[in-house]
N, C-alpha and C positions, 0 to 999 in steps of 0.2 A: 531513765536506767541505761548503762552499760548491758550486753549482753552477758558477761558474768555474772551478775549482779539476776537479768532478767532469768538466765537458767540454775542458778542459785534454787530464786523463791518459788520457782516450779520443784524445785525437786522436793523444800523445803514443804509446797502443797503437796506434793505427794505422799510424802506420812504422814501429812496431818489428816489425812484421807484414810491413809492405810490407820493411822491409830485412832482412830468414829472421832477426831478434837474439829470435823469438818464434813458436811454434807456435803458431796457433791460428785459428781459423776466424776471415778476414776480416771473410762476410756478417755478423757480430754484433755489427761496427762502425757501420753503416749501418740505417736507419729500413726497412719495407718498400716505402714510396712513395719511397724515397730518389732527385734528380738531380746528376746531376754536367755539367758545363759545360765544353766549354774551348774553344780561342777554331775562333772560326769560321772562321780557314785552316785547320783541319786538317783534310786531308779524308780519314781511317780512324775518325773518328765520324760516322757516322751513325747513326740521327739525333743532334741535336744540340740541346735536353740526353738523355744518355740518361738513363734513366725503370727505378722499380724494379731492385730488388736484379738483378735477370737484365742490368737495362740496365749500372749501376754494372758488375758484374764481366767483364763485356763488352771497355769504358771499360780496364777498369784490367789488365788479359791481352793488350788493345791495348797500348797502352803499357808493358807490363811483359813485354811478345814480342819489343821490337826491340834489346833489352837480351841480352848473355850472361846463363846463368844466372851467378846467385849474384859477378854486379859490381858490383849497385847500391850505391851509396855515396851516403843521402842527410844529409847535415851541414845542421843546423839552425841555425839563425840569428835565431832568433826567435821565438814561439811566445806573441801574446798572447791572452786569451781572458776572456771577460764571461757572462750568464748567458746569450749566444743564436749566441750565432759566438764562433769561435777566429779566429785570422791567425796564418799558416807562413809564413816566409821559407828561402827554402833554395838550398843548393847542392846539382844531385847528377851526382855522376858514377858516368860504367858503360863499358864495353866497349859498343858496338852489339854483332852477331850478326855483324855479316860485319869482326870484331876490328879498327874503328877508335874511337882515341877517345871520350869525347862530354862536355860541361862541360855546361851552362847553374844558367842563374839563376830558380829559380819562387816564383809566390808561391800558396797556397792559399789561400782561407775559406772556413768551413766553418761551415753554420747547422747549432744542433744542437737537437732536440725529442728530449723522451724520455728523456734519457740517449743519445742513438745520432747520429749525422751524419745529416742530416737532407738537406744539399743544398751542394753542391758548389763553387763556381767558378774554373777553374784560369788565371793569370799565367805567360807565360813569353817568354822570345825567340824565337817564331817565324821568322825568319830562320836567327838560330843554329840552330836546330831540326833546319831545308828543312838548311844549308849543312853542317853534320854529317852529313847522310843518314840521321835518325833515322825521314824518313817513307816512305824506302823509295826 
């Protein structure tokens, strides 16, 4: 398998774990010094970017924690990979912890290193996220 195909497979594995379709440790997808960038307007993630496995897991826990358990539905619309990067465009549907419906479009850029995710840049409609109540 070439580097682009391996990178894409790892990102697909990440989404399978997040979506509950695969029971596997999420930490294994990331390098020990991974970094996760969220939009600066997100008040929940400090520091930004989050650094290291613990920092990345805090970002993911904070993000997933606003949704009702088992309600995440990620619809991947495009996943494009090369030797060092993977880009994923998707729609996330879920129920918020308060029971309200949530739907938003996302774009993630993953930088890959040593067969793992080394850095993530997360882009989304933050106004919509706020209006739907996903930020508290």
